[in-house]
C-alpha positions in Angstrom: 78.2 54.5 -9.8 81.3 56.0 -11.6 83.6 54.1 -13.9 87.3 54.7 -13.2 90.5 53.6 -14.7 94.1 53.8 -13.6 96.7 52.8 -16.1 100.4 52.5 -16.3 101.4 52.2 -20.0 104.4 52.6 -22.4 103.3 56.2 -22.9 103.3 57.0 -19.1 106.2 54.9 -17.4 109.5 53.4 -18.1 109.8 49.6 -18.6 111.3 49.2 -15.0 108.0 50.4 -13.5 105.8 48.4 -16.0 107.7 45.2 -15.2 107.0 45.5 -11.6 103.3 45.7 -12.4 103.2 42.6 -14.7 101.5 39.5 -13.1 101.1 36.0 -14.2 97.5 35.0 -14.9 97.1 33.0 -11.7 98.1 36.0 -9.7 95.8 38.3 -11.6 92.9 36.2 -10.6 93.9 36.3 -6.9 94.4 40.0 -7.2 90.9 40.5 -8.7 89.3 38.3 -6.0 91.1 40.3 -3.2 90.0 43.7 -4.5 86.7 42.7 -6.1 85.0 42.5 -2.7 85.6 46.3 -2.2 83.9 47.5 -5.5 80.8 46.1 -7.5 82.9 45.4 -10.6 86.7 45.3 -11.5 88.7 44.3 -14.5 92.5 44.0 -14.6 94.2 44.3 -18.1 97.8 43.3 -18.1 99.9 43.3 -21.4 103.5 43.6 -22.0 103.1 47.4 -22.4 100.4 48.2 -19.9 98.7 47.4 -16.6 95.2 48.9 -16.2 92.5 48.7 -13.7 88.9 49.4 -14.6 86.2 49.5 -11.8 82.9 50.9 -10.8 82.5 52.7 -7.4 79.9 54.9 -5.8 82.2 57.9 -6.1 85.2 59.0 -8.1 87.9 57.0 -6.5 90.9 57.1 -8.9 93.2 57.2 -5.8 92.1 53.8 -4.9 93.4 52.3 -8.2 96.8 54.0 -7.6 96.9 52.4 -4.1 95.9 48.9 -5.7 98.6 49.2 -8.4 101.3 50.5 -6.0 100.7 47.4 -3.7 100.6 45.1 -6.7 104.1 46.3 -7.8 105.6 46.7 -4.3 105.8 50.5 -4.7 104.6 53.4 -2.5 101.8 55.5 -3.8 104.3 58.3 -4.1 106.7 56.4 -6.2 103.9 55.3 -8.6 101.8 58.5 -8.9 104.0 60.2 -11.4 103.7 57.3 -13.8 99.8 56.8 -13.7 97.1 57.9 -16.0 93.8 58.4 -14.2 90.4 58.8 -15.8 86.8 58.6 -14.8 83.3 58.7 -16.3 83.1 59.3 -20.1 87.0 59.9 -20.2 87.4 56.4 -18.9 85.1 55.1 -21.6 87.0 56.9 -24.3 90.3 55.5 -22.9 88.9 52.0 -22.9 87.9 52.3 -26.6 91.2 53.8 -27.6 93.0 50.8 -26.0 90.7 48.2 -27.5 91.0 49.8 -31.0 94.8 49.7 -30.7 95.1 53.5 -30.9 96.9 53.7 -27.6 99.3 50.8 -28.5 103.0 51.1 -29.1 102.3 50.2 -32.7 99.0 52.0 -33.5 96.3 49.7 -34.7 97.9 46.5 -33.7 95.2 43.7 -33.5 96.5 41.8 -30.4 95.1 44.1 -27.9 91.5 43.1 -28.7 92.2 39.5 -27.7 94.0 40.8 -24.5 90.9 42.8 -23.6 88.6 39.8 -24.1 91.1 37.6 -21.9 90.9 40.3 -19.2 87.1 40.2 -19.3 87.1 36.4 -19.2 89.5 36.5 -16.2 87.3 38.9 -14.3 84.4 36.7 -15.0 86.2 33.7 -13.6 87.2 35.7 -10.5 83.6 36.8 -10.0 84.4 40.5 -10.4 82.9 41.1 -13.8 79.5 42.8 -13.7 77.1 44.0 -16.5 78.6 47.3 -17.1 82.2 46.3 -17.4 81.1 43.2 -19.4 79.3 45.5 -21.8 82.2 47.9 -22.1 84.7 45.2 -22.7 82.9 43.8 -25.7 80.1 41.4 -25.0 76.3 41.9 -24.9 75.0 44.6 -27.1 78.3 46.5 -27.2 80.2 46.5 -30.4 82.5 43.5 -30.5 85.1 45.2 -32.6 85.5 48.9 -31.6 87.7 49.8 -34.6 84.8 51.3 -36.7 83.9 53.5 -33.8 87.0 55.6 -34.3 87.7 58.1 -37.1 91.4 58.6 -37.9 92.5 62.2 -38.7 94.0 62.8 -42.1 97.7 62.2 -42.3 99.9 59.1 -42.0 97.6 57.3 -39.5 100.3 57.4 -36.8 98.3 59.9 -34.6 96.7 57.6 -32.0 96.2 60.2 -29.3 94.6 62.7 -31.5 92.3 59.9 -32.9 91.2 59.0 -29.6 89.4 62.3 -29.2 87.2 61.3 -32.1 85.2 58.5 -30.4 81.8 57.8 -32.1 79.2 58.9 -29.6 77.0 56.1 -30.6 79.6 53.5 -29.6 79.7 55.3 -26.2 76.0 55.2 -25.9 75.7 51.6 -26.8 78.4 50.9 -24.1 76.4 52.7 -21.5 73.5 50.0 -21.8 70.6 51.6 -20.0 70.1 53.9 -17.0 72.5 52.1 -14.7 75.2 52.0 -17.3 74.5 55.6 -18.4 75.0 56.9 -14.9 78.3 55.0 -14.5 79.7 56.5 -17.7 78.8 60.1 -17.1 
């Protein structure tokens, strides 16, 4: 199993594209249920500055996430591809921790993102698409509930989120892996 993420954020796309990918909670649940039958686990994170899909699959299938988001926004894959960030394995884990820690936020370190990540996890649970690996990655079980201590900021004024994201505490990633099944998914 491989963890993948496809994201459209304030760093990758203009507001006109991001607005097309924003869904009310009821539609997010329907979306999860629709696509959740194709993969073992899937979580959808929608905020005012990002729409991200995290999922597990038997192979690296980032293109699948682009197709899902394109359909969600009424766009073609070709229209959306240039605005998408795609990661898999350990890079997807690093991205998830950077997002949850607020290091990839418009205002670096903003605390609201943690609550938004928790709501995305609970929505996936309600839709029946949350499994043990994404549950652990998104902050429950033995995973660190507040990922902020897992990151080290570089010296300077603190406004260097992307550089800071490269300094993920390896122990936090190991805790998120959660055993053999989780470890293989996050490789």
